[in-house]
C-alpha positions as CSV (number, residue, x, y, z in Angstrom):
1,M,-2.0,74.0,-37.8
2,R,-1.8,73.1,-41.5
3,I,-5.2,71.4,-42.1
4,L,-6.2,69.2,-45.0
5,A,-10.0,69.5,-45.2
6,A,-11.7,66.5,-46.8
7,M,-14.6,68.0,-48.8
8,S,-17.2,65.6,-50.0
9,G,-19.4,68.2,-51.6
10,G,-21.9,68.1,-48.8
11,V,-22.9,70.7,-46.2
12,D,-21.2,69.1,-43.2
13,S,-17.7,69.0,-44.7
14,A,-18.1,72.5,-46.2
15,V,-19.0,74.0,-42.8
16,A,-16.2,72.0,-41.1
17,A,-13.7,73.5,-43.5
18,A,-15.2,77.0,-42.9
19,R,-14.8,76.6,-39.2
20,A,-11.2,75.5,-39.6
21,V,-10.5,78.7,-41.6
22,D,-12.3,80.8,-38.9
23,A,-10.1,79.1,-36.2
24,G,-7.0,80.6,-38.0
25,H,-5.6,77.3,-39.5
26,D,-3.9,77.1,-42.8
27,V,-6.5,75.1,-44.7
28,V,-6.4,73.3,-48.1
29,G,-9.5,71.5,-49.4
30,V,-9.4,68.2,-51.2
31,H,-12.1,66.1,-52.8
32,L,-11.6,62.4,-53.1
33,A,-12.5,60.8,-56.5
34,L,-13.5,57.3,-55.5
35,S,-14.7,56.1,-58.8
36,R,-13.0,56.2,-62.2
37,A,-16.3,56.5,-63.9
38,G,-18.3,58.6,-61.4
39,G,-21.8,59.7,-62.3
40,T,-22.5,63.2,-63.4
41,L,-25.4,63.9,-61.1
42,R,-26.6,62.6,-57.8
43,T,-30.1,61.1,-57.5
44,G,-31.6,62.9,-54.5
45,S,-29.8,61.5,-51.5
46,R,-28.4,58.5,-53.2
47,G,-24.8,58.1,-54.1
48,C,-21.8,60.4,-53.7
49,C,-18.5,61.2,-55.4
50,T,-20.2,62.4,-58.5
51,I,-19.0,65.2,-60.7
52,E,-21.7,67.4,-59.2
53,D,-20.3,66.7,-55.7
54,A,-16.8,67.6,-56.8
55,M,-18.1,70.9,-58.3
56,D,-20.0,71.6,-55.1
57,A,-16.9,71.1,-53.1
58,R,-14.9,73.4,-55.4
59,R,-17.5,76.1,-55.1
60,A,-17.4,75.9,-51.3
61,A,-13.5,76.1,-51.3
62,D,-13.6,79.1,-53.7
63,L,-16.1,80.9,-51.4
64,L,-13.8,80.2,-48.4
65,G,-10.7,81.3,-50.3
66,I,-8.7,78.2,-49.8
67,P,-6.8,76.1,-52.3
68,F,-8.6,73.0,-53.7
69,Y,-7.6,69.8,-55.3
70,V,-9.2,66.5,-56.4
71,W,-7.2,63.4,-55.6
72,D,-7.8,60.1,-57.3
73,F,-8.2,57.4,-54.7
74,S,-10.4,55.2,-56.9
75,E,-7.9,52.3,-57.0
76,R,-7.5,52.2,-53.2
77,F,-11.3,52.5,-52.8
78,R,-11.9,49.6,-55.2
79,E,-9.4,47.4,-53.4
80,D,-10.0,48.3,-49.8
81,V,-13.7,49.0,-49.7
82,I,-15.6,47.5,-52.7
83,A,-13.5,44.3,-53.0
84,D,-13.7,43.8,-49.3
85,F,-17.5,44.3,-49.4
86,V,-17.9,41.6,-52.0
87,S,-15.6,39.1,-50.3
88,E,-17.3,39.6,-47.0
89,Y,-20.7,38.8,-48.5
90,Q,-19.2,35.8,-50.3
91,A,-18.0,34.6,-46.8
92,G,-21.6,34.9,-45.4
93,R,-20.8,38.1,-43.5
94,T,-22.5,41.5,-43.4
95,P,-19.9,44.2,-43.7
96,N,-20.2,48.0,-43.1
97,P,-18.5,49.7,-46.0
98,C,-18.5,53.1,-44.2
99,M,-16.4,51.7,-41.4
100,R,-13.9,50.3,-44.0
101,C,-13.8,53.6,-45.9
102,N,-13.0,55.5,-42.7
103,E,-10.4,52.9,-41.7
104,K,-8.7,52.4,-45.1
105,I,-9.3,55.6,-47.1
106,K,-10.1,58.7,-45.1
107,F,-7.9,58.0,-42.0
108,A,-5.3,55.8,-43.6
109,A,-4.6,56.6,-47.3
110,L,-5.6,60.2,-47.1
111,L,-4.0,60.9,-43.7
112,E,-0.8,59.2,-44.8
113,R,-0.5,61.4,-47.8
114,A,-1.5,64.5,-45.8
115,L,1.3,63.8,-43.3
116,E,3.8,63.2,-46.1
117,L,2.9,66.6,-47.5
118,G,3.5,68.4,-44.2
119,F,-0.1,68.7,-43.0
120,D,-0.8,68.4,-39.2
121,A,-4.3,67.0,-39.4
122,V,-7.2,65.9,-41.6
123,C,-10.5,67.7,-41.1
124,T,-13.8,66.1,-41.8
125,G,-17.5,66.9,-41.3
126,H,-18.1,63.9,-39.0
127,Y,-20.2,64.5,-35.8
128,A,-17.8,63.4,-33.1
129,T,-15.8,65.0,-30.3
130,L,-12.1,64.9,-29.5
131,L,-11.0,65.6,-25.9
132,E,-7.5,66.2,-24.7
133,T,-6.8,64.4,-21.4
134,P,-3.7,63.6,-19.3
135,D,-3.9,60.1,-20.7
136,G,-4.0,61.3,-24.3
137,R,-6.6,62.2,-26.9
138,E,-10.0,60.6,-26.6
139,L,-12.8,60.1,-29.1
140,H,-16.3,60.9,-27.7
141,R,-19.8,61.0,-29.0
142,A,-21.1,64.3,-30.5
143,S,-23.3,66.7,-28.6
144,D,-26.2,65.9,-31.0
145,E,-27.0,62.3,-30.3
146,A,-29.2,62.1,-33.4
147,K,-26.3,62.9,-35.6
148,D,-23.5,61.2,-33.6
149,Q,-21.0,59.4,-35.9
150,S,-18.6,58.1,-33.3
151,Y,-19.7,54.5,-34.1
152,V,-18.3,54.7,-37.7
153,L,-15.1,56.4,-36.4
154,G,-14.5,53.6,-33.8
155,V,-11.9,52.1,-36.1
156,L,-9.5,55.0,-35.6
157,T,-6.4,54.3,-33.6
158,A,-4.5,56.6,-31.2
159,A,-2.0,57.5,-33.9
160,Q,-4.8,58.5,-36.3
161,L,-6.8,60.4,-33.6
162,A,-3.6,62.5,-33.0
163,H,-4.0,63.9,-36.5
164,T,-7.7,64.4,-36.8
165,Y,-9.9,67.5,-36.5
166,F,-13.7,67.4,-36.1
167,P,-15.1,70.9,-35.9
168,L,-18.8,69.8,-35.8
169,G,-18.6,67.7,-32.7
170,S,-20.1,70.3,-30.3
171,T,-22.8,71.5,-32.7
172,P,-26.3,71.0,-31.1
173,S,-28.1,70.0,-34.3
174,K,-27.8,69.6,-38.1
175,A,-30.3,72.5,-38.4
176,V,-27.6,74.7,-36.9
177,V,-25.1,73.5,-39.5
178,R,-27.5,74.2,-42.4
179,A,-28.3,77.6,-41.0
180,E,-24.6,78.5,-40.7
181,A,-24.0,77.3,-44.3
182,A,-26.8,79.5,-45.6
183,A,-25.5,82.5,-43.7
184,R,-22.1,81.9,-45.2
185,G,-23.6,81.8,-48.7
186,L,-22.7,78.1,-49.3
187,T,-24.8,76.7,-52.0
188,V,-24.9,73.3,-50.4
189,A,-26.9,74.6,-47.4
190,Q,-30.0,72.5,-48.2
191,K,-28.3,69.7,-50.1
192,P,-29.7,66.3,-49.1
193,D,-27.6,64.0,-47.0
194,S,-26.2,60.9,-48.7
195,H,-27.8,57.6,-47.7
196,D,-27.3,54.0,-48.7
197,I,-24.0,52.6,-50.0
198,C,-22.3,55.2,-52.0
199,F,-21.0,52.8,-54.7
200,I,-24.5,51.3,-55.2
201,P,-26.4,54.6,-56.0
202,D,-29.6,52.9,-57.1
203,G,-29.9,51.1,-53.7
204,D,-30.3,47.6,-55.3
205,T,-27.6,45.9,-53.2
206,R,-29.0,42.4,-54.0
207,G,-28.8,43.0,-57.8
208,W,-25.4,44.6,-57.5
209,L,-24.0,41.6,-55.6
210,A,-25.6,39.2,-58.0
211,E,-23.6,40.7,-60.8
212,K,-20.4,40.6,-58.8
213,V,-20.6,37.1,-57.2
214,G,-23.1,35.3,-59.4
215,A,-26.3,33.8,-58.3
216,R,-26.2,30.2,-57.2
217,A,-29.4,28.4,-56.1
218,G,-29.5,26.6,-52.8
219,E,-31.6,25.5,-49.9
220,I,-33.3,27.4,-47.1
221,V,-33.5,25.2,-43.9
222,D,-34.9,25.5,-40.4
223,R,-32.8,25.1,-37.3
224,S,-33.3,21.3,-37.4
225,G,-32.0,21.2,-40.9
226,A,-35.3,20.5,-42.6
227,V,-35.6,22.1,-46.0
228,V,-38.4,24.8,-46.0
229,G,-37.6,26.6,-49.2
230,S,-35.0,27.6,-51.8
231,H,-33.0,30.7,-52.8
232,E,-31.3,32.0,-55.9
233,G,-28.2,33.2,-54.1
234,A,-27.2,33.2,-50.4
235,H,-25.5,36.6,-50.8
236,A,-28.9,38.2,-51.0
237,Y,-29.8,37.3,-47.4
238,T,-28.7,38.9,-44.1
239,V,-29.3,37.9,-40.5
240,G,-32.5,39.3,-39.2
241,Q,-34.2,39.5,-42.6
242,R,-37.9,38.6,-42.7
243,R,-39.2,39.7,-46.1
244,G,-38.5,38.1,-49.4
245,L,-37.9,34.6,-48.0
246,S,-40.6,32.8,-50.2
247,L,-40.7,29.8,-47.9
248,G,-42.6,26.8,-49.2
249,V,-43.2,25.2,-45.8
250,P,-45.0,27.2,-43.2
251,A,-43.8,27.3,-39.6
252,S,-45.6,24.9,-37.3
253,D,-46.8,27.8,-35.1
254,G,-47.8,29.9,-38.1
255,K,-45.5,32.7,-37.1
256,P,-43.1,34.5,-39.4
257,R,-39.5,33.2,-39.7
258,F,-36.3,35.2,-39.9
259,V,-32.9,34.6,-41.4
260,L,-30.7,33.3,-38.5
261,E,-27.5,32.3,-40.4
262,V,-26.0,32.3,-43.8
263,R,-23.6,29.4,-44.6
264,P,-21.6,30.2,-47.7
265,V,-19.7,26.9,-47.8
266,S,-22.9,24.9,-48.2
267,N,-24.8,27.8,-49.8
268,T,-27.5,27.4,-47.2
269,V,-29.7,29.9,-45.5
270,V,-31.0,29.1,-42.0
271,V,-34.3,30.5,-40.8
272,G,-36.2,30.3,-37.5
273,P,-38.4,32.2,-35.1
274,K,-37.7,35.8,-34.0
275,D,-36.7,34.8,-30.5
276,A,-33.8,32.8,-32.0
277,L,-32.2,36.0,-33.2
278,A,-31.3,36.7,-29.6
279,T,-27.5,36.6,-29.1
280,A,-25.9,36.0,-25.7
281,E,-22.3,36.6,-26.8
282,I,-20.3,38.1,-29.6
283,A,-16.5,37.9,-30.3
284,G,-13.9,38.9,-32.9
285,E,-10.2,38.6,-33.5
286,R,-9.7,41.9,-35.5
287,F,-9.8,44.8,-32.9
288,T,-8.3,48.2,-32.3
289,W,-8.3,50.7,-29.4
290,A,-9.3,54.3,-29.9
291,G,-6.7,55.9,-27.7
292,R,-5.4,54.3,-24.6
293,A,-6.1,50.6,-24.2
294,P,-8.2,49.3,-21.3
295,A,-6.3,49.0,-18.1
296,S,-7.7,45.5,-17.5
297,T,-8.3,42.5,-19.8
298,A,-11.9,42.3,-18.4
299,F,-14.0,45.4,-18.1
300,D,-17.6,46.8,-18.1
301,C,-18.7,48.9,-21.0
302,H,-21.6,49.7,-23.4
303,V,-21.6,48.0,-26.8
304,Q,-23.1,49.3,-30.0
305,I,-23.5,46.9,-32.9
306,R,-25.0,49.3,-35.5
307,A,-24.6,52.9,-36.4
308,H,-28.0,53.9,-34.9
309,A,-28.5,51.1,-32.4
310,D,-28.9,51.8,-28.7
311,P,-25.8,50.9,-26.7
312,V,-26.2,47.9,-24.4
313,P,-24.4,47.4,-21.0
314,A,-22.0,44.5,-21.3
315,R,-18.9,42.8,-20.0
316,A,-15.9,42.6,-22.3
317,E,-12.9,40.4,-22.1
318,V,-9.7,40.5,-24.1
319,G,-7.9,37.2,-24.7
320,S,-5.5,35.5,-27.0
321,D,-8.2,34.9,-29.5
322,G,-9.5,38.5,-29.6
323,V,-12.3,40.3,-27.8
324,S,-15.5,38.7,-26.5
325,V,-18.6,40.5,-25.1
326,V,-21.5,39.3,-23.0
327,P,-24.4,41.8,-22.9
328,E,-26.6,42.2,-19.9
329,T,-29.6,41.7,-22.2
330,P,-29.2,39.7,-25.5
331,F,-28.5,41.5,-28.7
332,E,-30.9,40.9,-31.5
333,G,-30.1,40.0,-35.1
334,V,-26.3,40.2,-34.9
335,A,-24.6,39.2,-38.1
336,P,-20.9,38.2,-38.5
337,G,-19.1,41.0,-40.3
338,Q,-20.8,43.8,-38.3
339,T,-18.7,46.0,-36.1
340,A,-19.1,46.2,-32.4
341,V,-17.9,49.5,-30.9
342,L,-17.2,49.6,-27.1
343,Y,-17.9,52.8,-25.1
344,D,-17.2,54.0,-21.6
345,G,-19.9,56.6,-21.2
346,T,-19.5,58.9,-24.2
347,R,-15.9,57.8,-24.8
348,V,-15.1,55.3,-27.6
349,I,-12.8,52.5,-26.1
350,G,-12.3,50.6,-29.4
351,Q,-13.9,48.2,-31.8
352,F,-13.8,44.7,-33.3
353,T,-15.3,42.9,-36.2
354,I,-17.8,40.3,-35.1
355,D,-16.9,36.8,-36.4
356,R,-18.4,34.6,-33.8
357,T,-21.8,34.7,-32.1
358,V,-23.5,32.5,-29.4
359,S,-27.3,32.2,-29.6
360,A,-29.3,32.9,-26.4
361,V,-31.9,30.4,-27.5
362,P,-30.7,26.7,-27.6
363,L,-31.8,24.4,-30.3
364,P,-35.0,22.5,-29.5
365,A,-34.4,19.0,-28.3
């Protein structure tokens, strides 16, 4: 196949490209410039898309003997990922920018251009497995559960999966990838993994959002509506948060309180006891299937609501207003804006963005 290898400048994408070359494919490397004013150097494991990352990707491509290009996707990234991130927080939701980047950039904008140029597939260093079955291509978890990235790939559709290539899916551990990189002479063999949000390299999400949306003071209330404190900007709070609440009125039972809800219209943050974070049902209108759609509108599955959360047995139902899921045991700390990924064993069924939740703990009388 003609393979376009997305090379971030990290060890995973470099080894993935190397394996594609070893498999006999015609490989071209590409690094995505996602910022018009990218930093020169990374700070440890923070940030990405720096000039240093581009140079690391180029060195890896040179060692592999493949053509290499840098493509400017900064405008698409700004519109589809950064602007979406800001607008979601303004709406009181907690988005996952990695999901949006995979959906809108790596497997939409990049894949579209790759197909236009005659490539058969895009290769990335994600840890996930693709299986060919009589019913079509399926997306499954990686062999290494600790590195599995099928959750953030849950947004991929059947059409996109048909043109993807994940050479690292069957790798038993990240240590094997690093050892392979070192044996190949790749200089990124021990390069730290990227963490946090790539376009907020200092990790100060609260401060970054304050600059983008502005800080507007408001009230913090309990579940009964009683005012128990104040805040300088609702955007700084997420469901499940415990620290940094600065409440002026202690709870009657003396126990810590947690953020239960963010209401952007009234600029109010709702807090309450930990058990009130239990969620009996989640639902969302925006959903996609990874491969073939479920045979029935109601089916059993496992649901994962965060990248590293344990999957929970649940019953899903597809209706005219989207997908709803009732877990066997309540979820904890679910925030609108998060992505719920549905699994059948190791296979990814599909995903939806959570926009409605039902508490498992009713309001006190």
